C-alpha positions in Angstrom: 137.3 132.7 91.2 135.3 130.3 93.3 131.9 131.5 92.4 131.3 129.0 89.5 132.3 126.2 91.8 130.1 127.4 94.6 127.2 127.7 92.2 127.7 124.2 90.9 128.1 122.7 94.4 125.0 124.5 95.8 122.9 123.6 92.7 123.9 119.9 93.0 123.1 119.9 96.8 119.7 121.4 96.1 118.9 118.5 93.7 120.0 115.6 96.0 117.4 113.8 98.0 118.2 111.7 101.1 116.1 108.7 102.2 116.4 106.9 105.5 114.8 103.6 104.6 116.7 102.3 102.8 119.6 104.8 103.2 120.2 106.2 99.7 120.9 109.5 98.1 119.1 110.2 94.8 119.7 112.9 92.2 116.4 114.5 91.3 116.5 117.8 89.4 112.8 117.9 88.7 109.8 119.3 90.5 106.2 118.4 90.0 105.0 119.3 86.5 101.5 120.4 87.6 102.1 124.0 88.8 100.3 126.3 91.2 98.7 128.3 88.4 97.1 125.2 87.0 95.8 124.1 90.3 94.1 127.5 90.8 92.6 127.0 87.3 91.5 123.5 88.3 89.7 124.6 91.4 87.4 126.7 89.3 86.5 123.7 87.2 86.0 120.8 89.7 82.6 119.6 90.7 81.7 117.0 93.3 81.7 113.5 91.7 84.5 114.3 89.2 87.0 111.5 88.7 90.7 112.5 89.0 93.4 110.6 87.2 97.1 111.3 88.0 100.6 110.0 87.4 104.2 110.7 88.4 107.5 110.5 86.6 110.3 108.3 88.0 108.5 105.8 90.3 109.1 102.1 89.8 105.5 101.1 90.7 104.2 103.4 87.9 105.8 101.2 85.3 104.0 98.1 86.7 100.6 99.8 86.9 100.9 101.2 83.4 101.8 97.8 82.1 98.5 96.2 83.1 96.6 95.9 79.8 93.0 94.8 79.2 92.9 91.6 77.3 90.9 91.0 74.2 91.0 94.6 73.0 94.1 94.4 70.9 95.7 97.1 73.1 99.5 96.8 73.3 100.7 100.0 74.9 101.5 101.2 78.3 98.9 103.2 80.1 99.2 106.9 81.0 97.8 107.1 84.6 98.7 105.3 87.8 96.1 106.5 90.2 92.4 107.3 90.3 90.3 109.2 92.9 86.9 110.8 93.5 86.5 114.5 94.2 83.8 115.0 96.8 84.2 118.7 97.3 83.4 120.6 100.5 82.4 118.5 103.5 80.3 119.7 106.3 79.3 118.4 109.8 76.4 116.4 108.2 79.0 114.2 106.4 80.7 113.1 109.5 78.2 110.3 110.5 78.3 108.9 107.0 82.1 108.4 107.1 83.3 104.8 107.6 79.7 103.6 107.8 80.2 100.7 105.3 83.7 99.4 106.2 84.3 95.8 107.3 86.3 94.5 110.1 89.9 95.5 109.2 92.0 98.2 110.7 94.3 99.7 108.2 96.1 101.8 110.8 96.8 98.7 113.0 97.0 96.1 110.3 94.7 93.6 112.0 91.3 92.2 111.8 88.5 93.7 113.9 86.1 91.3 115.7 82.4 92.0 114.9 81.7 93.3 118.4 84.5 95.9 118.1 83.4 97.1 114.6 81.1 100.0 115.9 84.0 101.4 118.0 86.4 101.0 115.0 84.0 102.9 112.7 83.8 105.7 115.3 87.6 105.8 115.6 87.8 106.2 111.8 85.3 109.1 111.8 87.4 110.8 114.5 90.6 110.2 112.5 89.3 111.6 109.3 87.2 114.4 110.6 88.1 115.5 114.1 91.9 115.4 113.3 92.0 116.2 109.6 89.1 118.7 109.7 88.8 119.8 113.3 85.5 121.7 113.8 85.4 125.4 114.7 83.8 126.5 118.0 80.4 126.8 116.3 80.6 123.2 115.0 81.2 124.1 111.4 84.2 122.7 109.5 87.0 124.8 108.1 87.0 125.5 104.4 88.0 122.4 102.5 87.8 120.7 99.1 88.4 117.0 99.6 89.4 113.9 97.6 88.7 110.3 98.6 91.0 107.7 97.2 92.4 104.2 98.0 96.1 104.0 98.8 98.3 101.3 100.4 97.3 102.6 103.9 93.6 102.1 102.9 90.8 104.4 101.7 91.9 107.9 102.7 90.7 111.5 102.6 93.0 114.3 101.4 92.8 117.9 100.5 92.7 118.6 96.7 95.7 120.9 97.1 97.8 118.0 98.4 96.5 115.6 95.8 97.5 117.8 93.0 101.2 117.5 93.8 101.9 115.3 90.8 103.3 115.4 87.2 100.2 114.6 85.2 96.5 115.2 86.0 93.2 114.7 84.2 89.6 115.3 85.3 86.7 113.2 83.9 83.0 114.0 84.4 79.8 112.1 83.9 77.4 113.2 81.1 74.8 115.8 82.0 72.0 113.2 81.7 71.4 109.5 81.6 68.7 107.7 79.6 68.1 104.6 77.5 69.5 101.1 77.4 72.8 100.2 79.0 75.9 100.7 76.9 77.6 97.6 78.1 76.6 94.3 79.8 77.8 93.6 83.3 78.1 90.0 84.5 75.6 88.9 87.2 78.4 88.7 89.7 78.4 92.5 89.8 74.7 92.7 90.5 73.6 95.5 92.8 72.2 94.8 96.2 68.4 94.7 96.1 66.8 97.7 97.7 70.0 99.8 97.7 70.0 103.3 96.4 72.2 102.3 93.5 69.8 99.5 92.5 66.9 101.9 92.6 68.8 104.3 90.4 69.6 101.6 87.9 65.9 100.5 87.9 64.9 104.1 87.0 67.3 104.0 84.1 66.0 100.7 82.9 62.6 102.1 82.9 63.9 104.7 80.5 63.7 107.6 82.9 66.0 110.5 82.3 68.3 111.2 85.3 70.6 114.1 85.9 74.3 113.8 86.7 73.7 115.0 90.2 71.6 111.8 90.9 74.6 109.7 90.3 77.3 111.9 91.8 75.4 112.4 95.1 75.3 108.6 95.6 79.0 108.3 94.5 80.2 110.8 97.1 78.2 109.2 99.8 79.5 105.8 98.9 83.1 107.0 99.0 82.5 108.5 102.5 81.1 105.2 103.7 84.3 103.4 102.7 86.7 105.7 104.5 89.1 103.5 106.4 88.5 100.4 104.2 91.4 98.0 103.5 93.5 98.4 100.3 93.1 95.6 97.8 96.7 94.6 97.1 95.6 91.8 94.8 93.6 94.3 92.8 90.7 91.9 92.2 88.0 92.6 94.7 85.2 93.6 92.3 82.6 91.3 93.9 82.5 91.8 97.6 83.9 95.4 97.6 85.4 95.1 101.0 88.9 96.2 99.9 89.8 98.5 97.1 92.5 99.5 94.7 92.2 103.1 93.7 90.3 102.4 90.5 88.1 99.8 92.1 86.9 102.4 94.6 85.9 104.8 91.9 84.1 101.9 90.1 82.3 101.0 93.3 81.1 104.5 93.8 79.5 104.6 90.4 78.4 101.0 90.2 74.7 102.0 89.9 75.3 103.7 86.5 78.4 101.8 85.4 76.5 100.1 82.5 75.4 103.4 81.1 78.9 104.8 81.2 80.5 101.7 79.6 82.4 101.4 82.8 83.2 97.7 83.7 85.8 95.4 85.3 87.8 93.7 82.6 90.3 90.9 82.4 93.8 92.4 82.6 97.3 91.0 82.4 100.7 92.3 83.0 102.0 93.2 79.5 98.8 91.6 78.3 100.1 88.2 79.6 100.2 87.2 83.3 99.0 87.3 86.0 95.4 87.6 84.7 92.7 89.1 86.9 89.4 90.9 86.5 89.9 94.4 87.7 89.7 98.1 86.9 92.7 100.3 86.2 93.0 104.1 86.1 93.3 104.1 82.3 90.1 102.1 81.9 88.2 105.2 82.8 89.5 107.0 79.7 87.8 104.4 77.5 84.2 105.1 78.7 81.5 107.7 78.1 83.1 110.0 80.7 84.0 113.4 79.4 87.5 115.0 79.9 86.8 118.5 81.3 90.4 119.4 82.3 93.9 118.2 81.9 97.3 119.5 82.9 99.5 121.1 80.3 102.1 118.3 80.9 99.6 115.9 79.1 99.2 118.0 76.0 100.7 116.1 73.1 101.6 113.1 75.4 100.6 109.7 74.0 
């Protein structure tokens, strides 16, 4: 007699979420659309240097992010993705010293500026945070099995296991072409010029000399660049595409591939909310889908979605 009522009550309780700040109860009958079987499939596809684009259903900030349109393209539609990240793959002890090597004087974990004299100690603290705590070494000095993603979030540039990153509703993987050669596919304004003598500048010079480069030449530098920015500040204004001291998620990915960005037709563009205001030069996750990057995998939740 009471079984139908018990079933209905227990089902309802199982779909209610309670949040402390602010105190509210939300009815959420859904689970993540990307399922475990798909993640297992994805692990067999991913290569270091792949770009991950993801999105969720039901978050208010997703609507704002998707509504930032590039101007001058005639596009008048909401985007699909709300977050971008770089897959760096398995990290070893040799990667530890590279971590946080290129961050400026801002502590995301303490929300304060770091004086220049304290910066070496701050970088050391960031390395300990991301490696010694997240990937504690074994007794022989080796790191545990891992497959890592580096991405910019409100807390700053973070490192996360791919299994945690894949807890989402929509997911797509983009990859660079096998080879690079020839003239750039797009012009990049002088303000985005590469630092003279940098590895990225040397790579671009080789391409300008019409040398054929392999994908690994670019992805190796990209993964190293991402490691170097671990702990960097988040760019809440989403417009730091000059100094590259703070990052939105898409700006970080662009920064990592800045040496070959022209050959990928990857560039910062003028965006506006709903194509209007505020206007700012930036990069958004959906911008990466309008480049020479190749889609190598996408979740089934994206099939047929426009």
